[in-house]
Structure formats: C-alpha cells, structure tokens
Backbone as CSV, one residue per row, in Angstrom:
resi,resn,N_x,N_y,N_z,CA_x,CA_y,CA_z,C_x,C_y,C_z
1,MET,-12.203,13.437,-8.509,-12.049,12.077,-8.343,-12.925,11.355,-7.490
2,ILE,-13.464,10.367,-7.320,-14.039,9.565,-6.375,-13.232,8.504,-5.866
3,ILE,-13.329,7.932,-4.710,-12.515,7.038,-3.958,-13.561,5.962,-3.679
4,LYS,-13.431,4.780,-3.965,-13.946,3.681,-3.871,-13.459,2.554,-3.683
5,GLU,-14.015,1.565,-2.597,-13.197,0.308,-1.995,-13.654,-0.414,-3.338
6,ALA,-12.331,-1.112,-3.762,-12.415,-2.410,-4.648,-13.124,-3.675,-4.523
7,ARG,-13.736,-4.047,-5.538,-14.494,-5.223,-5.599,-13.956,-6.535,-6.444
8,PRO,-14.018,-7.447,-6.337,-13.606,-8.511,-6.840,-13.386,-8.697,-8.687
9,GLU,-14.411,-7.729,-8.866,-14.269,-7.735,-10.666,-13.202,-6.425,-10.958
10,ASP,-12.321,-5.832,-9.893,-11.614,-4.865,-10.139,-9.907,-5.652,-9.807
11,CYS,-10.131,-6.722,-9.638,-8.798,-7.457,-9.414,-7.936,-7.216,-10.595
12,GLN,-8.333,-7.436,-11.655,-7.169,-7.181,-12.814,-6.768,-5.733,-12.975
13,THR,-7.384,-4.796,-12.446,-7.122,-3.309,-12.288,-5.882,-3.377,-11.360
14,ILE,-6.262,-4.073,-9.985,-5.319,-3.867,-9.001,-3.961,-4.736,-9.285
15,GLY,-4.257,-5.741,-9.676,-2.894,-6.583,-10.549,-2.203,-5.208,-11.633
16,ASN,-2.782,-4.442,-12.207,-2.165,-3.701,-13.324,-1.539,-2.544,-12.293
17,PHE,-2.079,-1.760,-11.780,-1.334,-0.731,-10.471,-0.310,-1.156,-9.579
18,ILE,-0.148,-2.745,-9.417,0.814,-3.212,-8.302,2.060,-3.439,-9.504
19,LYS,1.394,-3.641,-10.845,2.662,-3.759,-11.727,3.199,-2.628,-12.283
20,HIS,2.086,-1.635,-12.237,2.864,-0.046,-12.434,3.879,0.510,-11.170
21,ILE,3.526,0.100,-10.029,4.005,0.774,-8.730,5.432,-0.052,-8.871
22,ALA,5.444,-1.373,-9.107,6.765,-2.484,-9.226,7.793,-1.864,-10.232
23,LYS,7.046,-1.393,-11.245,7.991,-0.660,-12.364,8.651,0.438,-12.011
24,TYR,7.870,1.705,-11.397,8.041,2.724,-10.803,9.338,2.535,-9.878
25,GLU,9.286,1.529,-8.970,10.315,1.271,-7.991,11.422,0.453,-8.794
26,LYS,11.349,0.250,-10.073,12.236,-0.679,-10.417,12.472,-2.091,-9.788
27,LEU,11.298,-2.695,-9.358,11.489,-4.153,-8.623,10.617,-4.933,-9.298
28,SER,10.100,-4.666,-10.731,9.461,-5.412,-11.591,9.811,-7.303,-11.286
29,HIS,10.907,-7.335,-11.195,11.439,-8.826,-10.823,10.722,-9.335,-9.744
30,GLU,10.469,-8.506,-8.964,9.802,-9.390,-7.492,8.541,-9.415,-7.589
31,VAL,7.900,-8.925,-8.299,6.444,-9.209,-8.655,6.195,-10.912,-9.240
32,ILE,5.434,-11.886,-8.446,5.649,-13.177,-8.588,4.224,-13.694,-8.449
33,TRP,3.189,-12.859,-7.981,1.832,-13.456,-7.712,0.908,-13.586,-8.871
34,ASP,0.358,-14.706,-8.777,-0.820,-14.830,-10.049,-2.097,-14.071,-9.715
35,ASP,-2.869,-14.139,-10.939,-4.503,-13.911,-10.788,-5.126,-14.572,-9.498
36,ASP,-5.290,-15.720,-9.709,-6.029,-16.450,-8.545,-5.140,-16.343,-7.183
37,THR,-4.177,-16.198,-6.749,-3.622,-15.695,-5.632,-4.120,-14.619,-5.169
38,LEU,-3.710,-13.454,-6.066,-4.113,-12.161,-5.716,-5.848,-12.066,-5.290
39,TYR,-6.635,-12.811,-6.273,-7.976,-12.658,-6.055,-8.232,-13.495,-4.401
40,LYS,-7.509,-14.466,-4.065,-8.051,-15.474,-2.982,-7.689,-14.509,-1.742
41,GLU,-6.210,-14.113,-1.909,-5.815,-12.985,-0.582,-6.576,-11.837,-0.293
42,LEU,-6.984,-11.279,-1.592,-8.093,-9.943,-1.266,-8.943,-9.888,-0.962
43,PHE,-9.699,-10.996,-1.636,-11.334,-11.186,-1.823,-11.507,-12.125,-1.151
44,ILE,-10.970,-13.357,-0.702,-11.916,-14.444,-0.151,-11.182,-14.706,1.298
45,ASP,-9.806,-14.159,1.485,-9.392,-14.242,2.873,-8.829,-12.975,3.459
46,ASN,-9.544,-11.989,2.796,-9.505,-10.602,3.096,-8.037,-9.876,4.113
47,ARG,-6.920,-10.455,3.563,-5.862,-10.052,4.017,-5.604,-8.553,3.726
48,ALA,-6.097,-7.837,2.783,-5.772,-6.457,2.755,-7.005,-5.745,2.244
49,LYS,-7.279,-4.732,1.966,-8.246,-3.915,1.525,-7.652,-3.157,0.375
50,VAL,-8.505,-2.617,-0.641,-7.865,-1.835,-1.666,-8.693,-0.398,-1.992
51,LEU,-8.152,0.786,-2.102,-8.853,1.883,-2.417,-8.595,2.075,-3.783
52,LEU,-9.609,2.625,-4.810,-9.356,3.389,-6.214,-9.971,4.354,-6.372
53,GLY,-9.080,4.854,-6.891,-9.459,6.394,-7.528,-9.769,6.871,-8.958
54,GLU,-10.966,7.176,-9.025,-11.935,7.063,-10.184,-12.090,8.449,-10.782
55,LEU,-11.429,8.620,-11.819,-11.667,10.131,-12.589,-12.264,10.033,-14.019
56,ASP,-13.602,10.563,-14.050,-13.928,10.470,-15.690,-14.141,8.899,-15.910
57,ASN,-14.424,8.184,-15.237,-15.158,6.653,-15.301,-13.126,5.917,-15.482
58,LYS,-12.284,6.138,-15.463,-10.999,5.705,-15.689,-10.398,5.692,-14.154
59,ILE,-9.681,4.634,-13.607,-9.190,4.486,-12.524,-7.755,5.063,-12.665
60,ILE,-7.176,5.955,-11.988,-6.204,6.653,-11.945,-5.036,6.433,-10.862
61,GLY,-5.634,5.816,-9.564,-4.536,5.395,-8.644,-5.186,4.178,-7.527
62,PHE,-4.412,3.839,-6.980,-4.841,3.014,-5.802,-4.108,2.964,-4.329
63,ALA,-4.486,2.454,-3.746,-4.001,2.289,-2.209,-4.631,0.782,-1.657
64,LEU,-3.426,0.189,-1.064,-3.613,-1.088,-0.723,-2.983,-1.077,0.817
65,TYR,-3.877,-1.475,1.460,-3.650,-1.155,3.106,-4.244,-2.471,3.693
66,PHE,-3.454,-2.600,5.160,-3.983,-3.781,5.797,-3.997,-3.000,7.046
67,TYR,-4.189,-3.922,8.276,-4.150,-3.381,9.804,-3.172,-4.490,10.218
68,ASN,-2.188,-3.652,10.825,-1.252,-4.259,11.820,-1.312,-4.079,13.070
69,PHE,-0.315,-4.303,14.217,-0.706,-4.135,15.802,0.503,-3.506,16.336
70,SER,0.123,-2.731,17.036,1.438,-2.095,17.998,1.474,-2.233,19.197
71,THR,2.629,-3.140,19.644,2.419,-3.161,21.046,2.619,-2.194,22.207
72,PHE,3.438,-0.868,21.699,3.666,0.043,22.168,2.111,1.114,22.075
73,VAL,1.253,1.055,21.613,0.484,1.704,21.403,-0.961,1.050,21.919
74,GLY,-1.085,-0.409,21.873,-2.117,-1.462,22.258,-3.090,-1.319,21.744
75,ARG,-2.734,-0.927,20.284,-3.988,-0.927,19.545,-3.629,-1.287,18.038
76,LYS,-4.570,-1.395,17.003,-4.175,-1.786,15.318,-3.875,-0.419,14.830
77,GLY,-2.828,-0.369,13.978,-2.820,0.476,13.180,-2.957,0.441,11.623
78,LEU,-3.261,1.458,10.767,-3.277,0.902,9.328,-1.911,1.192,8.590
79,TYR,-1.394,-0.061,7.654,-0.496,0.077,7.130,-0.700,0.031,5.776
80,LEU,-0.139,1.002,5.187,-0.200,1.687,3.566,1.102,0.588,3.063
81,GLU,0.696,-0.216,2.394,1.172,-1.323,1.669,2.076,-0.734,0.232
82,ASP,0.727,-0.218,-0.224,1.256,0.291,-1.895,0.203,1.517,-1.821
83,PHE,1.047,2.496,-2.812,0.201,3.859,-3.110,0.522,4.303,-4.414
84,TYR,-0.187,4.412,-5.366,0.312,5.036,-6.605,-0.855,5.734,-7.367
85,ILE,-0.483,6.581,-8.190,-1.393,7.544,-8.659,-0.451,7.515,-10.145
86,LEU,-1.210,7.243,-11.323,-0.844,7.270,-12.745,0.182,8.967,-12.856
87,GLN,1.200,8.998,-13.503,2.041,10.041,-13.669,1.285,11.069,-13.850
88,GLU,0.548,10.906,-14.755,-0.329,11.970,-15.884,-1.221,12.613,-14.692
89,HIS,-1.519,12.185,-13.485,-2.468,13.013,-12.858,-1.722,13.200,-11.437
90,ARG,-0.574,13.033,-11.133,0.013,13.713,-9.934,-0.036,15.013,-9.985
91,ASN,0.303,15.662,-8.802,0.283,17.204,-8.450,-0.920,17.794,-8.743
92,LYS,-2.111,17.022,-8.584,-3.203,18.153,-8.701,-4.384,17.578,-7.624
93,GLY,-3.799,17.081,-6.567,-4.554,16.880,-5.206,-4.698,15.578,-4.895
94,TYR,-4.565,14.655,-5.773,-5.317,13.257,-5.635,-4.809,12.520,-4.461
95,GLY,-3.552,12.677,-4.255,-2.706,11.914,-3.124,-3.370,12.564,-1.989
96,LYS,-3.658,13.838,-1.923,-4.262,14.265,-0.565,-5.648,13.682,-0.336
97,LEU,-6.297,13.347,-1.346,-7.756,12.733,-1.403,-7.552,11.517,-0.669
98,PHE,-6.699,10.456,-1.732,-6.412,9.190,-1.086,-6.142,9.218,0.462
99,PHE,-4.790,10.117,1.073,-4.536,10.079,2.364,-5.841,10.830,3.265
100,LYS,-6.389,11.544,2.998,-7.692,11.886,3.690,-8.507,11.019,3.816
101,GLU,-9.269,9.850,2.969,-9.742,8.897,2.995,-9.200,7.837,3.851
102,LEU,-8.120,7.665,3.580,-7.238,6.618,4.420,-7.077,6.757,5.921
103,LEU,-6.884,8.417,6.190,-7.089,8.788,7.512,-8.429,8.705,8.147
104,LYS,-9.293,8.983,7.497,-11.153,8.701,7.930,-10.643,7.126,8.181
105,ILE,-10.696,6.477,7.495,-10.588,4.730,7.542,-9.713,4.421,9.062
106,ALA,-8.615,5.277,9.265,-7.758,4.923,10.139,-8.779,5.260,11.776
107,LYS,-9.224,6.762,11.532,-9.830,7.243,12.865,-11.051,6.318,13.090
108,ASP,-11.761,5.855,12.157,-13.314,5.005,12.447,-12.618,3.797,12.726
109,ASN,-11.680,3.102,12.466,-11.058,2.194,13.169,-10.223,1.937,14.628
110,ASN,-10.160,3.561,15.124,-9.777,3.205,16.159,-8.136,3.156,16.215
111,CYS,-7.403,3.206,15.221,-6.136,2.956,14.868,-5.177,4.043,15.454
112,GLY,-4.282,3.468,15.913,-3.052,4.112,17.003,-2.399,4.852,15.896
113,ARG,-2.186,4.356,14.698,-1.006,5.070,13.842,-1.300,4.412,12.501
114,MET,-0.674,5.263,11.638,-0.696,4.667,10.044,0.507,5.178,9.718
115,GLU,1.090,4.076,9.034,2.499,3.873,8.774,2.696,3.163,7.346
116,TRP,3.956,3.222,6.676,4.136,2.897,5.446,5.799,2.972,5.286
117,VAL,6.300,2.665,4.285,7.549,2.532,3.818,7.708,3.115,2.672
118,CYS,9.038,4.093,2.444,9.081,4.877,0.962,10.517,4.592,0.652
119,LEU,10.848,3.982,-0.627,12.558,3.975,-0.717,12.971,5.427,-0.518
120,ASN,14.313,5.031,-0.408,15.060,6.476,0.060,15.230,7.287,-1.161
121,TRP,15.017,6.619,-2.518,15.609,7.413,-3.671,14.276,8.485,-4.192
122,ASN,13.303,8.138,-3.693,11.768,8.520,-4.288,11.508,9.918,-3.614
123,LYS,12.489,10.627,-4.394,12.400,12.147,-3.598,11.066,12.934,-3.790
124,PRO,10.470,12.681,-4.895,8.722,13.226,-4.885,7.827,12.626,-4.012
125,SER,7.891,11.441,-3.675,7.026,10.990,-2.607,7.564,11.224,-1.116
126,ILE,8.717,11.497,-1.017,9.249,11.985,0.420,8.781,13.284,0.574
127,GLU,9.146,14.417,-0.375,8.274,15.381,-0.383,7.003,15.545,0.005
128,PHE,6.149,14.910,-0.989,4.524,14.999,-0.647,4.308,14.401,1.157
129,TYR,4.891,13.233,1.735,4.947,12.783,2.915,5.228,13.690,4.047
130,ASN,6.566,14.531,3.513,6.857,15.705,4.733,5.761,16.624,4.427
131,LYS,5.241,16.983,3.575,4.102,18.098,3.345,2.834,17.780,4.354
132,LEU,2.600,16.576,4.406,1.548,15.725,5.294,1.923,15.770,6.670
133,GLY,3.269,16.113,6.775,3.299,16.134,8.320,3.970,14.603,8.877
134,ALA,4.043,13.794,8.017,4.416,12.399,8.301,5.864,12.515,8.768
135,LYS,6.445,11.420,9.606,7.671,11.763,10.348,8.600,10.642,9.739
136,PRO,9.560,10.334,9.224,10.427,9.464,8.702,10.991,9.164,9.990
137,MET,11.235,7.489,9.958,11.685,6.782,11.118,12.977,6.426,10.932
138,ASN,13.999,7.262,10.860,15.217,7.309,10.669,16.013,6.029,11.446
139,ASP,15.873,5.628,12.679,16.215,4.686,13.417,15.989,3.381,13.356
140,TRP,15.338,3.016,12.257,14.574,1.846,12.005,15.062,1.372,10.819
141,THR,15.376,-0.057,10.746,15.856,-0.458,9.282,14.652,-1.814,9.281
142,THR,14.365,-1.603,8.001,13.195,-2.861,7.559,14.328,-4.095,6.989
143,TYR,13.762,-5.065,7.677,14.343,-6.539,7.682,13.458,-7.666,6.899
144,ARG,14.008,-8.299,6.221,12.948,-9.433,5.455,13.695,-10.710,5.093
145,LEU,12.966,-11.800,5.531,13.137,-13.026,5.313,12.362,-13.617,3.973
146,GLU,13.017,-13.960,2.828,12.294,-14.431,1.485,11.581,-15.815,1.855
147,GLU,10.573,-16.130,1.322,9.853,-17.292,1.610,10.890,-18.597,0.919
148,ASN,11.933,-18.551,-0.228,12.842,-19.521,-0.492,13.590,-19.718,0.753
149,SER,13.840,-19.080,1.658,14.904,-19.317,2.599,14.252,-20.261,4.009
150,PHE,13.265,-19.905,4.024,12.286,-20.686,5.205,12.873,-21.882,5.728
151,ALA,12.981,-23.047,4.657,12.649,-23.946,5.244,14.271,-24.563,5.610
152,ASP,15.072,-23.460,5.001,16.717,-23.943,5.144,17.057,-23.363,6.731
153,LEU,16.495,-21.960,6.511,16.476,-21.521,8.179,16.278,-22.221,9.450
154,ILE,15.077,-23.088,8.969,14.119,-23.668,9.967,15.154,-25.057,10.245
155,GLU,15.319,-25.448,9.214,16.616,-26.699,9.461,17.680,-26.472,10.305
156,SER,18.351,-25.138,9.796,19.548,-24.990,10.220,19.510,-24.331,12.015
157,MET,18.212,-24.140,12.572,18.036,-23.476,14.059,17.949,-24.614,15.175
C-alpha cells in the first residue's frame, strides 16, 4: 500500500470514505455536508488534510487530520479527525502504515501531540490504539454545541 496526500480530484473518494465511517459509527444521520462545501473546506480554505491509502490502484483507507494547539505544550498538535480502512483490508498492517505516516508528519511539523477520539464501543479500534501505546484520556469528556443552537444561545446570554 502507498499513502498519498489527497488532491482536489479525490474529493468524491473522500466523501465516500466519510460516509463509510459514519455508517460504521452508526452516525450517518449526522453527515450534512455537500460536495461543494467539502471541496471548499479541504482544497480552497485548507482546513484539513487527507491521506489516502492505495493498494492495486484502489483506495482502501483514509485519514483526515488538521492542526490544533496545546496551551500546556505551547505548540501545535496533529488532530486525527477521521481514520478508516475498508473492512476487507483490516488486520493486514495498513493501519500501522497510516499511523507511521501521520507520526512522521507530526514530527516534521514540530507537533507536541497527536490526538483523536474513539467511540467507547469501538473495541477493535481501542485495541489497535492500545497496541500503538496511545493512552486514553479517561478524565476528559468531549462537549459539543451544534450550529443550530448558536443563535439562540447568543441571544439568551
């Protein structure tokens, strides 16, 4: 497998992988982007980067990441937003190849951390991350406010 950085012409493939991961995570109902928005955010505004794993001229996996910032470390970090390998290509070492590439990118960009979240029920992924030596952040809870509540919250404050 080779890992390559996605290009604008890969936008449809990226969208398909986002739909794959949403289905796997039982969150398809939360996918609301359209092709134009995804293209603009990734390739015009450069909000995130995407790596694609290619095997025998077929894309079998993807990783979408961006940079965040740690005030404690005082440097940027690499945040892995989504990572997915097609079911039939799992447990063959391709996940490690993706993480090796992501770690090289983090190192080359002087990142102080690499972070991501994983659903608590996703045991295969948790086992994979544990084998890598990643540490779960059990003392932290992720919070979210949805866009449709912004205006009401602003008005009420």
